[in-house]
N, C-alpha and C positions, 0 to 999 in steps of 0.2 A: 504494500500500500504506500503511495506517496506520502511524504512527510512535509507538512506546511511549516515553514519558518515564518511565524506571524510578524515578527519585528526584529530589527537588528539591535545589537548592543552598542550604544554610543560610548566610545572610549573617552574617559575623562582625562583632563590634564594635558591635552595636545593643542589647545587653542593657540593661534587662531585657526588652525586646520580642524576640520570636522571629519572624524572617522566613524563609520557605522559598520561594525562587523556583522555580516549576515551568517557566514559559516566560518568556524574556527574554534579554537580552544575555549574561549570564554563563552560565546553565545550558544554553541551547539555541542561542545566537548569534542569536536572533530580535530584530530591531530594530523591527518593526512594532507589537508590543504586548508587555506583560508581564502575567503572572498570578502572584500571590504570596499564599498564605494567611499570616496573621499572628496572633500572640497577644500581647496587651498586658495587663499587670497593672493593678490599681487604682492610680490616681495617675500613670500614665504620660502624658507629653505630648511633642510635638515642637515645635521652634521654628516660628514662622509661616513661610510660604513662598508664593512666587508661581511655581509650576512652569510650564515650557514644554510641558506635556503635559496632556491630559485624564485624569482619574482617576475611576473608579467604585469605590465602596467598598460591598461587600455585607456587612452585619453578620450573622453567623451566630448568635452568642450575646452577651449583654451589651448595652452601650450606648456608642456613639462620639459624642463631642461635636465638632462641626465649627464653629469660629468663622470668620466671614467679615466683610468690611468691612460694617458695618451690623447685625450680629446674630450669632446662632448657631442651630444646629439640632441636635436630639438624634436620632440614628439608632439604632434598636433592632433586636434580632434579627429577621430576616425583612425588613428594609428596606434600601434602597440609596440612596446619595447620589451625585450626579454633580457634580464640581468641574471647571470648565472651565479650560483653559490660560490663564495670565495673571491668574487670579483669586486674590487673597490668601486663604489659609486657614490654620487651625491645628487640628490633630487632637489629641484627648486622650481619656482614659478615667478621669475623675475619680471615678466612683462604683462601678464593678464591673469585674472582669476581662472582657475582650472578645476574641472570636475573629471575624476578618473576612477577606475576600478583596479585595485591591486589583487592579484591572485598569487598566493605564495604556496610553494610545495617544497617540503612539508609546511604545515601551518605556521604562520608568523609566531615567533616567540621572541619577546624583547631581550631575553638572555642570549639569543642566537643572532641578534641583529649586528653585532660586531661594530657598534658605533665608535667613531673617533672620540677621544676624550677632549 
């Protein structure tokens, strides 16, 4: 029987970005993958990171900048970028508000994010 996920878990403490986990360790107990729509304002950025999971970022609207060792790529609405586990990356939205969906395999784990200090 299909399982309805009636509502996401809104991740606290990440303002001004909004993260709503639909599937993952917190909302559904799923450790195999996580699916989380996000909204980031102009000028948002995360610290660099070297996560222990693969992450696919599907940009719905706006533009996500993904810096990596050796360069950067601009991911626009309707495009997806795949960042592999162990690869250093830094996400930002320097020019416009951006809505996107992050899919992590295995599920996102803050202890496995490998964020720069």
